[in-house]
N, C-alpha and C positions, 0 to 999 in steps of 0.2 A: 562456495556459496554460503551466505549467511542464513542461518536456520531462522525462520519467523516463528514466534510463539503465538501469534494471532491465528485463531482457528478459521477465521474467515478466509484469510489469504492461503491457508494450507490446502484448501480445496483445489483440486487440479482442474482448471477451467478450460482445458485443451481437448480437442477430439483427436485421437490418434489413430482411428479407423477401426474397422471391425477386427474382432478377436482373431489373432493369428496372420492378419494381413494389414499390418500398421502402414500408414502413410509415411513417406520420406520426410515430411515436415510436420511441424506442429501448427494446429489450426485452432484458434480461439473461438469458442462458441459465439462470443459477441461479434467477432469478425465476420461470421457467416451472415448474421442478420444485417449488419451494416453494409456488407459487400453486396447482398441482394438488393437493398434499397438504392445503394450507389450505382450499381449496374443497370437497374430499372430506370433511374433518372438519366443516365447517359444514353440508354436506348431511346427514351422519349425525346430527349434534346437532339439526338442524331437523326431520328426519323421525322420529327415534327418541325424542328427549326432548320436543320441543316439539309434535310431531304436526301439522306443517305438511302441508296437502293437497299431493299431487303434480300440478302444473299448470304451464303456461307461465309465468304470472306469478310464481308462487312459485320456479321454477328461475331466472328472470332476477334475482330479488331475491337468491337464494342466491349466484349467480355474482358480483353486484354487491358483496355483502358479502365474499366471498372475494377480489375484486380490491382492495377498500378495505384489508383486513387485510393483504394481501401487500404493497400499497405502503407501508404503515406500518412493516411488519417490514423490507422491504428498504432503508429509509432507514438503519437501523442495521447491517445485515449486509453486509459486503463481503469483499474478499480478505483484508484485515488483521484483520477481526473476524468470524470464521466463526459460524454459527448456534449452535453448540455452546457457545462461549464467551459469547455474548450471553444464551443462556438460563440458563447457569450463573451469570452475574453478576446476572441478574434474580432468580433463585431465592435466591442469597446475600443479596440486598438485602431480599427479602420475609421471609426467616427469621432475619435478624440480631437479636440481643438488643437491645431497646430500654430506655432509662433509665426508671425509674419516674416516673409523673406526680406533681405536687405533691399531697400529701396521701395518697398511696397508701402502704398499709402494706407493708413489705418483710419477708419471713419467710425467715431464713437457717437451713437445716437442716445441722447438723454431724453427720457420721457417727459412729456409736457406736464404731467402731474407732479413730477419732481420739482420742476421750476415753480409751480403754484404753491406748493407746500412750503418750499424753501423760502420763497419771498414773504409769505404770510408769516412764517416763524421768525425771520429776521426783523420784520416790522413790529411784531409784538414784543420781541425781546429788547428792542431799542427804545421803547416808549418810556420805560421806567428810568432809564439812566440819563445822567446829565453830562 
């Protein structure tokens, strides 16, 4: 592994568990907060929109879905790419203009003010020429 000389990145940002009883996996502190928010959002969507009944099995499924979504999101989110920049990049990619498909009719709307200013400009520029 490459040793990083940046003191900011040398800090261990992982929770390993209580002293003497370490967890079998590394858990980032940022993933805990993000996972809590994602799991709460999945819970609200499941209960309010999908009308999932409240029970032990449904809670386990909701927490499992929250863990899976959190694991996928934290693959892309790190100290160099914060969540805000990842979501902004995803939004920009989704809303970017796309080229027209083959055979698609392209309609170009030219503002009326452009027509008026162009006609006034050409009339004024042609007056002095012979």
